[in-house]
C-alpha positions in Angstrom: -120.6 25.5 71.9 -121.1 25.9 75.7 -124.5 24.1 75.6 -124.9 20.4 75.4 -128.4 20.5 76.8 -130.8 19.7 73.9 -133.8 21.2 75.7 -132.4 24.7 75.7 -132.8 26.5 72.4 -131.4 30.0 71.5 -133.2 31.9 68.8 -131.9 35.2 67.3 -134.3 38.1 67.5 -135.9 38.9 64.2 -135.9 42.7 63.5 -139.3 44.3 63.9 -138.4 47.0 61.5 -138.3 45.5 58.0 -140.2 48.2 56.1 -139.8 51.9 56.4 -141.9 54.8 55.0 -140.5 58.3 55.0 -142.9 61.3 55.1 -141.2 64.6 54.3 -142.7 67.9 55.3 -141.1 71.3 55.4 -140.3 71.1 59.2 -140.2 67.4 60.0 -139.2 64.1 58.7 -141.3 61.2 59.9 -139.9 57.6 59.7 -142.6 55.0 60.1 -141.1 51.5 60.6 -143.1 48.3 60.5 -142.7 44.6 60.8 -142.9 42.2 57.9 -146.6 41.7 58.3 -147.3 45.4 58.6 -149.3 45.0 61.8 -146.9 46.7 64.3 -145.5 50.2 63.7 -142.9 52.5 65.2 -142.3 56.2 64.7 -139.2 58.4 64.6 -139.5 62.2 64.2 -136.6 64.3 62.9 -136.5 68.1 63.2 -135.5 69.7 59.9 -135.2 73.2 61.3 -132.4 72.3 63.7 -129.4 74.0 62.0 -126.3 71.7 61.5 -127.4 69.3 64.2 -129.4 66.1 64.2 -132.5 66.0 66.5 -134.2 62.6 66.6 -137.3 62.0 68.7 -138.3 58.4 69.3 -141.9 57.6 70.1 -141.9 54.9 72.8 -145.4 53.6 71.9 -146.2 50.9 69.4 -148.9 51.6 66.9 -151.4 49.4 65.1 -152.5 49.8 61.5 -155.5 52.0 62.5 -153.5 54.3 64.7 -150.8 54.8 62.2 -153.3 55.6 59.4 -154.9 58.2 61.7 -151.5 59.7 62.3 -150.5 59.9 58.6 -153.8 61.4 57.7 -153.2 64.2 60.3 -150.0 65.4 58.5 -150.6 68.8 57.0 -149.9 69.5 53.4 -148.9 66.8 50.9 -145.8 65.2 52.3 -143.4 63.5 50.0 -143.5 59.7 50.5 -140.5 57.3 50.1 -140.8 53.6 50.7 -137.7 51.8 51.9 -136.5 48.6 53.6 -134.1 50.0 56.1 -132.1 52.9 57.5 -128.4 52.8 56.7 -127.7 55.9 58.9 -126.8 59.6 58.7 -123.8 61.4 57.4 -122.7 65.0 57.7 -120.1 66.8 55.5 -120.0 70.6 56.0 -123.6 71.8 56.1 -126.3 69.6 57.6 -127.0 65.9 57.7 -128.2 63.4 55.1 -130.4 60.4 55.7 -129.6 57.2 53.7 -132.3 54.7 53.0 -132.4 51.3 51.3 -135.1 51.6 48.6 -134.5 48.3 46.7 -133.3 44.9 47.9 -133.1 41.4 46.5 -132.9 38.1 48.4 -129.6 36.5 47.3 -129.2 33.6 49.8 -130.6 31.9 52.9 -128.8 30.2 55.8 -131.3 27.8 57.3 -134.4 29.9 57.5 -132.6 33.2 57.7 -132.8 35.3 54.5 -129.9 37.4 53.2 -130.5 40.4 51.1 -128.3 42.5 48.8 -128.8 46.2 48.4 -130.0 47.2 44.9 -130.7 50.9 45.3 -130.4 53.7 47.9 -131.5 57.3 48.3 -129.9 60.2 50.2 -132.4 62.7 51.7 -131.3 66.1 53.0 -132.3 66.4 56.6 -131.6 70.1 57.5 -133.4 72.6 55.4 -131.3 75.5 54.1 -133.0 78.5 55.8 -130.4 81.3 55.2 -129.9 83.1 52.0 -126.1 82.6 52.0 -124.8 80.3 49.2 -123.9 76.7 50.1 -120.3 75.8 50.8 -118.4 75.1 47.5 -117.0 71.8 48.9 -120.3 70.4 50.0 -121.3 68.9 46.6 -117.8 67.6 46.1 -117.9 65.7 49.3 -121.3 64.4 48.5 -120.1 63.1 45.1 -117.1 61.5 46.7 -119.3 59.8 49.3 -121.5 58.4 46.6 -118.5 56.9 44.8 -118.9 54.0 47.2 -121.6 52.2 45.3 -124.0 50.8 47.9 -125.8 49.0 45.1 -122.8 46.7 44.6 -121.9 43.9 47.0 -123.4 45.2 50.2 -125.5 42.7 52.2 -127.7 42.6 55.3 -130.1 40.3 57.1 -133.0 41.0 59.5 -132.5 37.8 61.5 -128.9 36.6 61.0 -125.6 38.2 62.1 -123.6 38.3 58.8 -120.6 39.7 60.6 -120.1 36.4 62.5 -119.4 32.9 61.5 -122.0 30.1 61.7 -120.1 28.5 64.5 -120.2 31.6 66.6 -123.9 32.3 65.9 -124.8 28.7 67.0 -122.8 29.0 70.2 -124.6 29.6 73.5 -124.3 33.1 75.1 -122.0 33.5 78.1 -122.0 37.3 78.6 -124.8 39.9 78.2 -124.2 43.6 77.8 -122.7 46.2 75.5 -119.4 46.6 77.4 -118.0 43.4 78.9 -114.6 42.7 80.3 -113.9 39.0 79.8 -111.1 39.1 82.4 -113.2 40.7 85.2 -116.9 40.1 84.6 -118.8 37.0 85.7 -120.2 34.8 82.9 -123.7 33.4 82.8 -124.4 30.1 84.6 -123.5 26.9 82.9 -126.3 26.0 80.6 -125.6 22.3 80.9 -126.4 22.3 84.7 -129.1 25.0 84.7 -132.6 23.8 85.7 -134.5 26.7 84.0 -137.3 26.3 86.6 -139.3 23.9 84.4 -141.9 21.4 85.7 -140.7 18.5 83.6 -137.2 17.3 83.2 -137.1 17.3 79.4 -139.3 20.4 78.9 -138.1 22.7 76.1 -136.9 26.2 77.0 -136.5 29.0 74.4 -134.4 32.0 74.7 -134.2 35.0 72.3 -131.0 37.0 72.0 -129.7 40.0 70.1 -126.3 39.3 68.7 -123.4 41.7 69.2 -122.0 42.2 65.7 -118.3 42.3 64.9 -117.7 45.9 64.1 -114.7 45.0 62.0 -117.1 43.9 59.2 -119.9 46.5 59.7 -119.3 49.0 56.9 -122.0 51.5 58.0 -120.9 51.6 61.7 -119.9 55.3 61.3 -123.2 56.2 59.7 -125.1 54.5 62.6 -123.4 56.5 65.3 -126.0 59.2 65.2 -128.7 56.6 66.1 -126.9 55.0 69.0 -129.2 56.7 71.5 -132.4 55.1 70.1 -133.9 52.6 72.4 -135.3 50.2 69.8 -132.2 48.7 68.2 -134.2 47.2 65.4 -133.8 50.6 63.6 -130.1 49.9 63.2 -129.6 48.0 60.0 -126.0 46.8 59.8 -124.5 46.0 56.4 -121.4 44.0 55.3 -119.3 44.4 52.2 -117.7 41.6 50.2 -119.4 38.8 48.4 -122.4 36.5 49.1 -123.7 33.9 46.7 -125.5 30.6 46.9 -125.7 27.8 44.5 -127.2 24.3 44.4 -126.3 20.8 43.4 -128.8 18.0 42.7 -127.7 14.7 44.2 -130.2 12.3 42.5 -133.1 14.7 43.1 -132.0 15.9 46.5 -130.9 19.5 46.6 -127.8 20.5 48.6 -127.1 24.3 48.9 -123.6 25.7 48.9 -123.3 29.3 50.2 -120.1 31.4 50.0 -119.8 34.4 52.2 -116.9 36.8 52.0 -116.6 39.6 54.6 -114.2 42.5 53.9 -112.7 44.2 56.9 -113.1 47.9 57.5 -109.8 48.1 59.3 -106.9 49.3 57.1 -109.2 49.2 54.1 -108.2 50.6 50.8 -106.9 50.0 47.3 -104.1 47.8 46.1 -100.9 49.9 46.2 -102.1 52.4 48.7 -102.8 49.8 51.4 -100.0 47.2 52.0 -98.9 45.3 55.0 -100.4 46.2 58.4 -100.9 49.1 60.7 -99.7 49.4 64.3 -102.9 47.7 65.6 -102.2 44.5 63.6 -104.9 45.2 61.0 -103.8 44.0 57.6 -104.7 45.2 54.1 -107.2 43.3 52.0 -108.4 41.2 54.9 -111.3 39.0 53.9 -112.9 36.2 55.9 -114.5 33.6 53.6 -117.0 31.1 54.9 -118.3 28.1 53.0 -121.6 26.7 54.3 -123.2 23.5 53.0 -126.8 22.6 53.9 -129.3 19.9 52.9 -132.2 21.7 54.6 -131.8 20.3 58.1 -128.1 19.9 58.7 -125.4 22.6 58.4 -121.7 22.3 57.8 -119.3 25.3 57.6 -115.6 25.9 56.9 -113.9 29.2 57.4 -110.7 30.5 55.8 -109.2 34.0 55.3 -106.8 36.1 53.3 -104.8 39.1 54.1 -101.6 41.0 53.4 -98.4 40.0 55.2 -98.6 41.6 58.7 -95.5 43.8 58.5 -94.8 47.5 57.8 -94.0 47.4 54.1 -95.1 49.3 51.0 -94.4 49.9 47.3 -93.3 53.1 45.8 -95.9 54.1 43.2 -94.4 57.5 42.3 -92.7 55.9 39.3 -95.1 54.4 36.7 -93.7 50.9 36.5 -95.6 47.6 36.4 -93.9 46.2 39.5 -93.0 48.9 42.0 -90.2 47.8 44.3 -91.1 46.4 47.7 -89.5 48.1 50.8 -89.8 47.6 54.5 -90.8 50.9 56.2 -90.3 50.0 59.8 -88.1 47.4 61.4 -90.0 45.3 63.9 -87.4 43.0 65.5 -89.8 41.8 68.3 -92.7 41.2 65.8 -95.1 43.4 67.8 -97.3 44.2 64.8 -97.6 40.5 63.7 -98.2 39.5 67.3 -101.3 41.7 67.6 -102.6 40.3 64.3 -102.0 36.7 65.3 -103.4 37.2 68.8 -106.6 38.4 67.3 -106.8 35.4 65.0 -106.3 33.1 68.0 -109.1 34.9 69.9 -111.6 34.5 67.1 -110.6 31.2 65.4 -108.5 29.2 67.9 -105.4 27.1 67.2 -103.6 26.1 65.0 -103.0 29.2 62.8 -101.8 27.9 59.4 -100.1 30.5 57.2 -100.2 29.4 53.6 -97.5 31.7 52.0 -97.6 31.8 48.2 -95.0 34.4 47.4 -91.7 33.7 45.9 -88.8 32.6 48.1 -85.8 32.6 45.7 -85.3 35.3 43.2 -82.4 36.7 41.2 -83.4 40.2 42.2 -85.0 40.4 45.6 -88.6 41.5 45.4 -91.3 39.2 46.9 -88.8 37.3 48.9 -88.3 40.4 51.1 -91.7 40.1 52.8 -91.7 36.3 52.6 -88.6 36.2 54.8 -90.1 38.8 57.1 -93.2 36.6 57.7 -91.2 33.5 58.2 -88.9 35.2 60.8 -91.9 36.7 62.7 -93.6 33.3 63.0 -90.4 31.6 64.1 -89.8 34.2 66.8 -93.4 34.3 68.1 -93.7 30.5 68.2 -91.1 30.4 71.0 -93.7 31.7 73.4 -96.5 29.4 72.5 -97.1 25.9 73.8 -95.8 23.3 71.3 -99.3 21.9 70.5 -100.6 25.4 69.7 -97.8 26.8 67.7 -98.4 28.4 64.3 -97.8 26.5 61.1 -96.0 28.1 58.2 -96.4 26.4 54.7 -94.6 28.0 51.9 -95.6 27.2 48.3 -94.2 29.1 45.4 -97.1 28.9 42.9 -95.5 31.0 40.2 -92.4 28.8 40.1 -94.3 25.6 40.3 -96.5 26.7 37.3 -93.4 27.3 35.2 -91.9 23.9 35.9 -92.0 21.2 33.1 -95.2 19.3 33.7 -95.7 21.2 37.0 -99.2 21.0 38.4 -100.2 23.5 40.9 -103.6 22.0 41.9 -102.0 18.6 42.6 -99.7 20.1 45.2 -102.4 22.4 46.6 -104.7 19.4 47.0 -102.2 17.7 49.3 -101.7 20.9 51.3 -105.5 21.4 51.6 -106.0 17.8 52.9 -103.5 18.4 55.7 -105.1 21.7 56.6 -108.6 20.1 56.9 -107.2 17.4 59.1 -105.7 20.0 61.4 -108.6 22.4 61.7 -111.7 20.2 61.2 -115.0 22.0 60.4 -118.2 23.0 62.1 -121.1 20.6 61.8 -124.6 20.8 63.3 -127.5 18.4 62.7 -130.9 18.2 64.5 -131.4 19.2 68.2 -129.6 17.0 70.6 -127.1 15.5 68.1 -123.4 15.7 68.4 -121.6 18.8 67.2 -118.1 19.3 65.8 -116.2 22.5 65.8 -113.5 24.1 63.7 -110.4 24.9 65.7 -107.9 27.1 64.0 -107.9 28.7 60.5 -105.8 28.8 57.4 -104.6 32.2 56.4 -103.6 32.5 52.7 -101.5 35.3 51.2 -99.5 36.3 48.2 -98.3 39.8 47.4 -101.7 41.2 46.4 -103.9 38.5 47.9 -105.9 38.3 44.6 -105.0 35.8 41.8 -102.8 33.2 43.5 -104.7 33.5 46.7 -108.1 32.9 45.1 -106.9 29.8 43.3 -105.4 28.4 46.5 -108.6 29.2 48.4 -110.6 27.3 45.8 -108.3 24.3 46.2 -108.9 24.4 50.0 -112.6 24.9 49.5 -112.8 22.0 47.1 -111.2 19.7 49.7 -113.5 21.1 52.4 -116.5 20.5 50.2 -115.6 16.9 49.9 -115.3 16.5 53.6 -118.6 18.4 54.1 -120.5 16.1 51.7 -118.9 13.1 53.4 -120.0 14.3 56.8 -123.6 14.9 55.5 -123.6 11.3 54.2 -123.6 12.0 50.4 -120.0 10.6 49.8 -118.1 7.6 51.0 -114.8 9.3 50.6 -114.0 13.0 50.5 -112.6 13.0 47.0 -114.1 15.2 44.3 -113.1 15.1 40.7 -112.6 18.0 38.5 -115.0 18.5 35.6 -117.9 17.1 37.7 -121.0 19.1 38.2 -120.2 19.6 41.9 -116.7 21.0 41.3 -117.8 23.0 38.3 -120.4 24.7 40.5 -117.8 25.5 43.2 -115.3 26.7 40.6 -117.9 29.2 39.3 -118.6 30.4 42.9 -114.9 31.0 43.6 -114.4 32.7 40.2 -117.1 35.2 41.0 -115.7 35.5 44.5 -112.3 36.3 43.2 -113.5 38.7 40.5 -115.6 40.6 43.1 -112.8 41.0 45.6 -110.3 41.8 42.9 -112.5 44.6 41.6 -112.9 46.0 45.1 -109.2 46.0 45.9 -107.3 45.9 42.7 -109.6 47.7 40.2 -110.0 44.8 37.8 -111.2 41.2 37.6 -108.8 38.3 38.2 -105.9 38.2 35.8 -104.9 34.6 36.4 -107.9 32.4 37.1 -108.3 28.9 38.4 -108.2 27.5 34.8 -104.9 29.3 34.3 -103.3 27.3 37.1 -105.0 24.2 36.0 -103.6 24.9 32.5 -106.9 24.4 30.8 -107.3 28.0 29.7 -107.8 28.3 25.9 -105.6 30.3 23.7 -108.3 33.0 23.4 -108.3 33.6 27.2 -104.8 34.9 27.1 -106.0 38.1 25.5 -108.5 38.5 28.3 -105.6 38.2 30.8 -103.7 41.0 29.1 -106.8 43.3 29.1 -107.3 42.7 32.8 -103.7 43.4 33.5 -104.0 46.7 31.6 -107.2 47.5 33.4 -105.7 46.9 36.8 -102.6 49.0 35.9 -104.8 51.9 34.8 -107.0 51.7 37.9 -104.0 51.6 40.2 -102.3 54.5 38.5 -105.1 57.0 37.9 -108.2 56.2 40.0 -107.0 54.5 43.2 -106.3 57.8 45.0 -109.8 59.1 44.6 -111.2 55.7 45.5 -109.1 55.6 48.7 -110.4 59.1 49.6 -114.0 57.9 49.2 -113.3 54.9 51.5 -111.8 57.1 54.1 -114.8 59.5 54.0 -117.4 56.6 54.0 -115.8 54.9 57.0 -115.5 58.1 59.0 -111.7 58.0 59.1 -111.8 61.6 57.7 -114.4 64.0 59.0 -114.9 67.2 57.0 -114.9 70.4 58.9 -115.1 74.1 58.0 -112.3 75.1 60.3 -109.1 76.5 58.8 -107.0 73.8 60.4 -108.9 71.1 58.6 -107.6 70.6 55.0 -109.9 69.1 52.4 -109.2 65.4 51.9 -108.0 65.9 48.3 -105.3 68.3 49.5 -103.8 65.9 52.0 -100.5 64.4 50.9 -101.1 61.1 52.7 -103.7 59.2 54.8 -101.0 57.4 56.8 -102.1 58.9 60.2 -105.8 58.0 59.6 -104.9 54.3 59.5 -101.8 54.2 61.7 -102.8 56.0 64.9 -100.1 54.9 67.2 -101.4 54.4 70.7 -98.8 53.4 73.3 -99.6 50.2 75.1 -100.7 50.5 78.8 -100.3 46.8 79.4 -97.6 45.8 81.9 -97.2 42.3 80.4 -93.9 41.7 78.7 -93.9 41.6 74.9 -93.0 37.9 75.0 -96.4 37.3 76.6 -98.2 38.3 73.4 -101.2 36.0 74.0 -103.7 36.9 76.7 -104.3 34.4 79.5 -108.0 34.2 78.7 -107.2 33.3 75.1 -104.5 30.8 76.0 -106.7 28.8 78.4 -109.4 28.3 75.7 -107.1 26.9 73.1 -107.4 25.1 70.8 -111.1 26.4 70.8 -111.8 30.0 69.9 -112.1 32.2 72.9 -114.7 34.3 71.1 -117.0 31.3 70.6 -116.5 29.9 74.1 -117.3 33.4 75.6 -120.0 34.5 73.3 -121.3 38.1 74.0 -124.9 39.2 73.2 -126.5 42.5 73.7 -129.9 41.2 75.0 -131.1 37.8 76.3 -134.8 37.1 76.8 -136.6 34.0 77.9 -139.7 33.4 75.8 -142.5 31.1 76.7 -143.6 30.2 73.2 -141.5 29.5 70.1 -144.3 30.8 67.9 -143.7 34.5 68.9 -143.1 36.7 65.9 -139.8 37.9 67.3 -138.3 34.4 66.9 -140.6 32.8 64.4 -138.1 32.1 61.6 -140.5 29.8 59.8 -143.0 32.6 59.1 -140.3 35.1 58.3 -138.8 32.7 55.8 -141.9 31.4 54.1 -144.0 34.6 54.5 -147.2 32.6 54.7 -149.2 35.7 55.5 -149.1 37.1 51.9 -149.4 35.8 48.4 -146.0 35.0 46.9 -145.1 33.9 43.4 -143.2 30.6 43.5 -140.6 31.9 41.1 -139.8 34.8 43.6 -139.0 32.4 46.4 -135.3 32.2 47.1 -135.4 28.4 47.6 -137.0 27.9 44.2 -134.6 30.3 42.5 -131.6 28.5 44.0 -132.9 25.1 43.2 -133.0 26.1 39.5 -129.3 26.7 39.6 -128.7 23.0 39.8 -129.4 22.7 36.1 -126.9 25.4 35.1 -123.9 23.2 35.4 -125.4 20.1 33.8 -124.5 19.3 30.2 -127.2 19.1 27.6 -126.8 15.4 27.4 -125.2 13.0 29.8 -124.9 9.3 30.6 -124.3 9.5 34.3 -126.5 11.7 36.5 -124.2 11.7 39.5 -122.9 15.2 40.3 -119.6 13.7 41.5 -118.6 12.0 38.2 -116.7 13.7 35.4 -119.0 14.8 32.7 -117.0 14.7 29.5 -117.6 13.4 26.0 -116.9 9.7 25.8 -114.9 9.9 22.6 -112.2 12.0 24.2 -109.6 10.2 26.2 -108.6 11.4 29.6 -104.8 11.3 29.9 -104.7 11.5 33.6 -107.1 11.5 36.5 -108.2 15.1 37.1 -109.3 14.4 40.6 -105.6 13.9 41.5 -103.9 16.4 39.2 -106.5 19.1 38.8 -105.8 19.1 35.1 -108.3 18.7 32.3 -108.1 16.0 29.8 -107.4 18.5 27.1 -104.5 20.1 28.9 -100.9 19.6 28.0 -99.1 17.1 30.2 -95.6 18.1 29.1 -93.7 21.1 27.9 -90.6 21.7 25.9 -89.7 24.8 27.9 -87.2 24.3 30.6 -87.5 25.9 34.0 -85.0 28.4 35.3 -82.7 27.6 38.1 -83.7 28.5 41.7 -81.3 31.4 41.7 -82.8 32.9 38.5 -86.5 32.4 39.2 -87.6 36.0 39.1 -90.8 35.7 37.0 -94.0 37.3 38.2 -97.7 36.5 37.9 -97.9 38.9 34.9 -95.5 36.6 33.0 -97.6 33.4 33.5 -100.0 34.2 30.7 -97.2 34.3 28.1 -95.7 31.1 29.5 -99.0 29.2 29.3 -99.7 30.6 25.9 -96.4 29.4 24.6 -97.1 25.9 25.9 -100.6 25.7 24.4 -99.2 27.0 21.1 -96.6 24.2 20.9 -99.2 21.6 21.9 -101.5 22.9 19.1 -98.7 22.6 16.5 -97.8 19.0 17.4 -101.4 17.7 17.9 -103.0 15.9 15.0 -106.5 17.2 14.3 -109.2 14.6 15.1 -112.0 14.2 12.5 -115.4 15.5 13.5 -118.2 12.9 13.1 -121.7 12.6 14.4 -120.6 9.5 16.4 -117.7 11.3 18.0 -119.7 14.4 19.0 -122.9 12.7 20.3 -123.3 9.7 22.6 -125.1 6.6 21.3 -128.7 5.8 22.1 -127.7 2.9 24.2 -125.5 5.1 26.4 -128.3 7.7 26.9 -131.5 5.6 27.1 -130.1 2.1 27.7 -131.7 0.6 24.5 -131.1 0.4 20.7 -133.3 0.3 17.6 -133.7 -3.2 16.1 -136.2 -5.1 13.9 -139.2 -6.4 15.9 -139.6 -10.1 16.5 -142.5 -12.3 15.0 -144.2 -12.5 18.4 -144.2 -8.7 18.8 -145.5 -8.2 15.3 -148.4 -10.6 16.1 -149.3 -8.6 19.2 -149.1 -5.4 17.2 -151.4 -6.7 14.5 -154.0 -7.7 17.1 -153.7 -4.2 18.5 -154.5 -2.7 15.1 -157.6 -4.9 14.8 -158.8 -3.7 18.2 -158.4 -0.1 16.9 -160.5 -0.9 13.8 -163.2 -2.5 15.9 -163.5 0.5 18.2 -163.7 2.9 15.2 -167.3 2.0 14.3 -168.2 5.5 13.1 -166.0 5.1 10.0 -168.6 3.0 8.3 -171.2 4.9 6.2 -174.9 4.7 7.1 -175.8 3.0 3.8 -173.5 0.0 4.4 -175.5 -3.2 4.6 -175.9 -4.7 8.1 -175.0 -8.2 6.9 -171.8 -7.0 5.2 -170.8 -5.1 8.3 -171.4 -8.0 10.6 -169.4 -10.2 8.3 -166.4 -7.9 8.4 -166.6 -7.6 12.1 -166.7 -11.4 12.5 -163.7 -11.7 10.2 -161.6 -9.2 12.3 -162.7 -10.8 15.6 -161.1 -14.1 14.5 -158.3 -14.8 16.9 -159.0 -11.8 19.0 -160.8 -12.1 22.4 -161.9 -9.0 24.3 -162.5 -9.3 28.0 -163.6 -6.4 30.2 -161.3 -5.6 33.1 -164.2 -4.5 35.3 -168.0 -4.3 35.4 -169.4 -0.9 36.2 -173.1 -2.0 35.7 -175.7 0.3 34.2 -174.9 3.4 36.3 -174.3 6.6 34.5 -174.4 10.3 35.1 -178.1 10.2 34.0 -179.3 7.6 36.4 -178.0 5.5 39.3 -179.6 2.3 40.6 -179.7 2.4 44.4 -177.7 -0.4 46.2 -179.4 -3.3 48.0 -179.3 -3.0 51.8 -179.3 -6.2 53.8 -181.9 -6.8 56.5 -179.2 -6.9 59.2 -177.9 -3.5 58.2 -181.5 -2.1 58.3 -182.1 -3.5 61.7 -178.9 -2.0 63.1 -179.8 1.4 61.7 -183.3 1.2 63.2 -181.8 0.5 66.6 -179.5 3.5 66.1 -182.4 5.7 65.5 -184.0 4.7 68.8 -180.9 5.7 70.9 -180.8 9.1 72.6 -179.1 12.0 70.8 -177.5 13.7 73.8 -174.5 11.6 74.3 -172.7 14.3 76.3 -175.2 14.1 79.1 -175.2 11.4 81.7 -177.6 8.6 80.5 -180.5 7.4 82.7 -180.6 3.9 84.0 -183.5 2.8 81.7 -181.4 3.9 78.7 -178.4 1.7 79.5 -180.1 -1.4 78.0 -180.7 0.3 74.7 -177.1 1.5 74.4 -175.8 -1.8 75.4 -177.8 -3.6 72.7 -176.7 -1.2 70.1 -173.1 -1.6 70.9 -173.5 -5.4 70.8 -175.1 -5.2 67.4 -172.0 -3.4 66.1 
């Protein structure tokens, strides 16, 4: 976006600190950072004798390998050495600071040539030495254990060259503003890149720029830990990490690999556990807010689609003082002018554009009001705020009661979600980028999915939208004629596994257990045995919400810096606080003079339907480089690491390519990843691509649905409902006999041929072949066999067999070679060549021109 000039290329800066070595002495900590090649080094010195304060000294010089070895050898004593891959930051509780380092990492995905790593292990190093004889504070160790409850080894991700906090569409946009603090309403943007001459000599000369992205702090989970390093000049020391889910898989389309990457970014705003964080705060930050991006790449082209989930943006909660499975929902604060939802929706318009599509999955009609309370609140807020938006940019509200639809006789959730998903893709489109100079397409708007918890139902709905988006992405890349994908195909099975892991990971982070109701549950393909797993996950979630969520919430508040321990008497320990309400709901009166009906800023409104954030991209640094092979922007070398020996099995591209075989059956008759891969003996009752239902699923049910006024079932009741339907189906179904033919495909289906008796002509050819074998096996005859008898047998076998050599290699062998015959004409040309001068680079003399001319003529 903002750049249609194919000759101007923007490259993200690659961090020059990708490896860190910590040297610990009694008085100092020395952090030596190096680039990936270990040819350039930087140095940070930390004073350990400074009591209860952090003193960091940055050496402005850059060292080479010889200079840094000389420095390390000059350290007195035997310093303790710790190798790491990045600095996560510093944290202080009551006595001194701790340094947190990433000691183990693993490459889990790649976006283009940008590698994405997940943290596998960390270490906390005490910075300030305890010099006094007084005992440590009794709460210090408890705070440290509480901080370490946030397992940094689980689902934390970072990249040295790619901004994981931003979408692919934003990262590929051209910069418009440079600086740390920019006011979009007052500051002047950069010149238009489409009309900029760039001071080049030729019209179509390539111009490269390097930029340092400005991360979106909402998704930076160690932003509080990095505050102590903000004064450092070299920003490559700051390693920002995100939390959520990142995974990449691969499908093989007739030998061509297509990568599918799923990135989920959890928000740090109003973050917490299931029952302790509901609704939204006064700034419009909602609970369990996760941005999910689906990126499809074939190696050169990229196509991305973004969606999100989040709690309903109102002030509501559930009373958990009573130990009941479903605490009642209550509205805490009345918001007649929808000020909290307006702040939330205005932020979405700024980052994603219009239209905003709200896919509401909670119940609308209930005998006893529960979920319908917040559903009505959301619907009224959207209806009120839409009055002040232009008609073409108004928000869309789509209500779909998944629980009720699942209980209907023959109701199919995936069929309805497929129709909704198709309409959503048509309204928002998706981001697409091919080679340099090709036409781009952008995603305008976003779909926001929610239920009560934003876990089970939300994940199944996001999978349905992702499945529809994947079909359109593959169509745009040229692999499909129509964007229709069938269930039970390799492609959809791969995507279903990704979204299952995606849902399980987010459910563990927010709800304390894995998904209770999975995609197969709503497809009605879950086996009877899976119902027991649903019950166990329900009990696990209930136990976690009741007994461990409070301690987990306290750890999150401490990790994010929402609570800062202090030894003053006015500061209570975090475990003694009755509530954390004021940590997340700091009410700041608005200083804006605009009326509350003007809830969308003018700058955002004039950019619609395009995202204002993408159209006004902000970067921290922008540098013009005169070579695209510089190490700071050389993504090729950073990706392939050609400067060191690498095992092929350790390369991320090879590892992901092997995933294509994970979803392939042992045997198959059709190698297309878009065709259903089922056993041919089983009949498909209905087309799964349209219904989302497996051929083994039940198409009817004897249970009658409740009336609209009495529909009060919850997600926890779905397992019993599905189990009852499957049990009735099992009772009425006749068992099919198991035979070898019914379990395995025929040879003709697999190999395209069958075993049959050979013809007379083939047998004649085979007999001649056997005779040839006997003639070639001369050594089988004993030495005492008479020569006449042997010749007679050979003549008898040669009858009807004629051997003709295919080529004549002469008498040459490895022992001797007969030199070839050179013609007289060739010898004469070679003799003339020997007479010519040997210094062709010098200017020839006049008497030599005749000789050169004759030689050329002879050629």
